[in-house]
C-alpha positions in Angstrom: 148.8 119.8 11.6 149.9 116.2 12.3 153.5 115.3 12.5 155.1 112.2 10.9 158.1 110.0 11.3 160.4 108.7 8.6 158.8 105.3 8.3 155.1 105.9 9.0 152.5 108.6 9.8 151.6 109.1 13.4 148.1 107.5 13.9 145.2 109.8 14.4 142.5 109.7 17.1 140.4 107.0 15.2 143.4 104.8 14.6 144.5 105.1 18.2 141.0 104.3 19.4 140.8 101.3 17.1 144.2 100.0 18.2 143.1 100.4 21.9 139.9 98.4 21.3 141.9 95.6 19.5 144.4 95.5 22.3 141.7 95.2 24.9 139.9 92.5 23.0 143.1 90.5 22.5 143.9 90.9 26.2 140.5 89.6 27.2 140.8 86.6 24.8 144.2 85.7 26.3 142.9 86.1 29.8 139.9 83.9 29.0 142.2 81.2 27.5 144.5 81.3 30.6 141.5 81.1 32.9 140.0 78.1 31.0 143.4 76.3 31.2 143.7 76.9 35.0 140.1 75.8 35.6 140.5 72.7 33.5 143.7 71.7 35.3 142.0 72.2 38.7 139.0 70.0 37.9 139.1 66.4 39.2 140.3 63.8 36.7 138.9 60.3 35.8 141.6 57.7 35.5 141.7 54.8 33.1 140.3 52.5 35.7 137.3 54.7 36.3 138.6 56.1 39.6 138.4 59.8 40.3 141.6 61.7 41.0 142.1 65.2 42.3 143.0 68.1 40.0 146.6 69.0 39.1 146.8 71.8 41.7 146.0 69.4 44.5 149.0 68.9 46.9 148.8 65.1 46.5 150.2 65.6 43.0 153.1 67.8 44.2 154.2 66.1 47.4 157.0 64.4 45.4 159.0 67.6 45.8 159.6 66.6 49.4 161.6 63.6 48.2 165.4 64.2 48.1 165.9 61.5 45.6 163.6 63.4 43.2 165.8 66.5 43.3 168.9 64.4 43.2 167.7 62.9 39.9 166.7 66.3 38.6 170.2 67.7 39.5 172.0 64.8 37.8 169.9 65.3 34.6 170.5 69.1 34.7 174.3 68.6 35.1 174.2 66.1 32.2 172.5 68.7 30.0 174.9 71.4 31.0 177.9 69.1 30.5 176.8 68.1 27.0 175.9 71.7 26.1 179.2 73.1 27.5 181.5 70.7 25.6 179.4 71.0 22.4 179.5 74.8 22.6 183.3 74.9 22.9 183.7 72.5 20.0 181.0 74.4 17.9 182.9 77.6 18.3 186.2 76.0 17.3 184.6 74.3 14.3 182.8 77.5 13.4 186.1 79.5 13.4 187.6 76.8 11.1 184.7 76.8 8.8 184.7 80.6 8.6 188.4 80.7 7.5 187.9 77.9 5.0 184.7 79.4 3.6 186.3 82.7 2.9 189.5 81.3 1.4 190.6 83.0 -1.8 191.3 79.7 -3.6 188.3 77.9 -5.0 189.9 74.5 -4.3 189.3 75.2 -0.6 186.3 77.4 -0.7 184.0 75.3 -2.9 184.3 71.9 -1.0 183.9 73.8 2.3 180.7 75.4 1.0 179.3 72.0 0.0 180.2 70.5 3.4 178.6 73.4 5.2 175.4 73.2 3.3 175.3 69.4 4.0 175.7 69.8 7.7 173.2 72.7 7.9 170.6 70.7 6.0 170.9 67.5 8.1 168.6 67.2 11.2 170.5 67.1 14.5 168.7 63.9 15.6 169.6 62.1 12.4 173.2 63.2 12.9 173.2 61.9 16.4 171.9 58.5 15.3 174.4 58.4 12.5 177.4 59.0 14.8 176.0 56.6 17.4 175.5 53.7 14.9 178.4 54.2 12.5 181.2 55.3 14.9 179.9 53.6 18.1 180.8 56.8 20.0 178.3 56.3 22.8 175.3 58.4 23.5 177.1 61.2 25.2 179.7 61.8 22.5 177.2 61.2 19.7 175.1 64.0 21.1 178.2 66.2 21.6 179.6 65.8 18.2 176.2 66.1 16.4 175.5 69.4 18.2 179.0 70.7 17.7 179.1 70.0 14.0 175.6 71.3 13.3 176.0 74.5 15.3 179.6 74.9 14.2 178.4 75.1 10.6 175.9 77.8 11.6 178.4 79.7 13.6 180.8 79.5 10.7 178.3 81.2 8.4 177.6 83.8 11.1 181.3 84.7 11.3 181.6 84.7 7.5 178.8 87.1 7.2 180.4 89.3 9.9 183.7 89.4 8.0 181.8 90.2 4.7 180.0 93.1 6.4 183.3 94.8 7.4 184.5 97.7 5.2 187.1 96.7 2.6 189.4 99.3 4.0 190.1 97.1 7.0 191.6 94.4 4.9 193.5 96.9 2.7 194.9 98.6 5.8 196.3 95.3 7.0 197.9 94.5 3.7 199.3 98.0 3.4 201.3 97.6 6.7 202.8 94.4 5.4 200.6 91.7 6.9 199.8 88.6 5.0 196.2 87.9 3.9 195.9 85.2 6.6 197.4 87.5 9.3 195.1 90.3 8.2 192.1 88.0 8.5 193.2 86.6 11.9 194.4 89.9 13.5 192.1 92.6 12.0 189.0 91.2 10.4 188.1 88.2 12.5 188.2 90.0 15.9 185.8 92.7 14.7 183.5 90.2 13.1 183.4 88.1 16.2 182.6 91.1 18.3 179.8 92.3 16.0 178.3 88.8 15.8 178.7 87.8 19.5 175.1 88.3 20.4 173.9 86.1 17.5 176.5 83.5 18.5 175.2 83.5 22.0 171.6 83.2 20.7 172.7 80.1 18.7 174.3 78.6 21.8 170.9 79.0 23.5 169.4 76.9 20.7 172.2 74.4 21.2 171.3 74.1 24.9 167.6 73.3 24.0 168.7 70.8 21.3 170.4 68.7 24.0 166.9 67.4 24.7 167.2 65.4 21.5 169.8 63.2 23.2 166.8 61.6 25.0 166.2 59.6 21.9 169.7 58.0 21.9 169.5 57.1 25.5 171.7 59.8 27.2 170.7 60.7 30.7 170.1 64.4 30.3 167.3 66.3 32.0 164.4 65.2 29.8 165.5 61.6 30.1 165.6 61.8 33.9 162.2 63.4 33.9 160.7 60.6 31.9 162.2 58.0 34.3 160.9 59.9 37.3 157.4 60.1 35.9 157.4 56.4 35.3 158.8 55.7 38.7 156.5 57.9 40.8 153.3 57.1 38.8 150.9 58.7 36.3 149.6 61.3 38.7 152.9 63.0 39.0 153.7 63.2 35.3 152.4 66.7 34.6 153.8 68.1 37.8 157.3 66.7 37.0 157.2 68.1 33.5 156.1 71.5 34.7 159.1 71.6 37.1 161.4 70.8 34.3 159.8 73.4 32.1 160.5 76.0 34.6 164.2 74.9 34.8 164.5 75.1 31.0 162.8 78.5 30.9 165.0 79.9 33.7 168.2 78.7 32.0 167.2 79.9 28.5 166.0 83.3 29.8 169.3 83.7 31.7 171.3 83.1 28.5 169.0 85.4 26.5 169.5 88.1 29.1 173.3 87.6 28.7 172.9 87.9 25.0 171.0 91.2 25.3 173.7 92.6 27.7 176.4 91.6 25.3 174.5 93.2 22.4 174.3 96.5 24.3 177.9 96.5 25.3 179.3 95.4 21.9 176.9 96.9 19.5 177.1 100.3 17.8 177.7 103.1 20.2 179.1 100.8 22.9 181.7 102.5 25.0 180.7 106.0 24.1 180.3 108.4 27.0 176.7 109.2 27.8 175.6 112.8 27.6 173.9 113.9 30.8 170.2 114.8 30.3 169.4 118.3 31.6 165.7 118.0 30.9 163.1 115.8 29.3 162.4 118.3 26.5 166.0 118.5 25.3 166.5 114.7 25.5 163.4 113.7 23.5 162.8 116.6 21.1 164.9 118.0 18.3 165.2 121.6 17.4 163.1 122.8 14.4 165.0 123.3 11.2 164.0 126.9 11.1 166.1 127.6 14.2 169.3 126.6 12.3 171.2 129.5 10.9 174.4 129.5 9.0 177.0 132.3 9.2 178.4 133.6 6.0 
């Protein structure tokens, strides 16, 4: 007799065989696509002037990495990206906290205008906001990017915190009011710390998006990483363009994967069950299998 879980039935032999075949086919297709891309990049290229150039894996396309000026420019662009992302992240968290308090106010005079402003900022593209701040306020490319990222992500973080407060049991607020705290003190001392802890992984994930959105500052002329890469590819020549962009791709991926790993660690340590002592496992059978219901007996 086949066993079943709560959500779905355990697949039988035919379903497992079918899933295995589909998995093998998909794996072969992916491997074929990757092999085709590698072979295509390794083939010689014909330039616009009709000359033949070596493939992208040839060392003549990568010898730029021996130039210290190249890495100095990459480092300056990376520091510019981190500087913009760091300041914008701090401002976004502060703006998000303010929006969350105003969004959950009991008076409609405060709550309704805040909701309209939040929806306006959430619906406006970040690049359009950067251009608006740059042209209207003449804030410069750096601060135009910082404030655009801070306001946009602050609106999102405010909604994240508001949903975290709304998800708390009503007894938390009632307990604070019972001991004599004001509604504002209850929100600040009891509800908000719990909501921030529960939503911290989502907030970190949003900050990862903020870091990637710093590349949009390339359009307004800020010297972040993507801008520096574009300048380097123009300076060193057409044959180094793909090599330079692949190097920057690795840098972006390493940074975002590091932040994503931090988000997962925070989720494990702040999520449900965090801080509970682990029960030592005596054996695999007792750790993975539950006792049958027929073994449970009650005493009268």
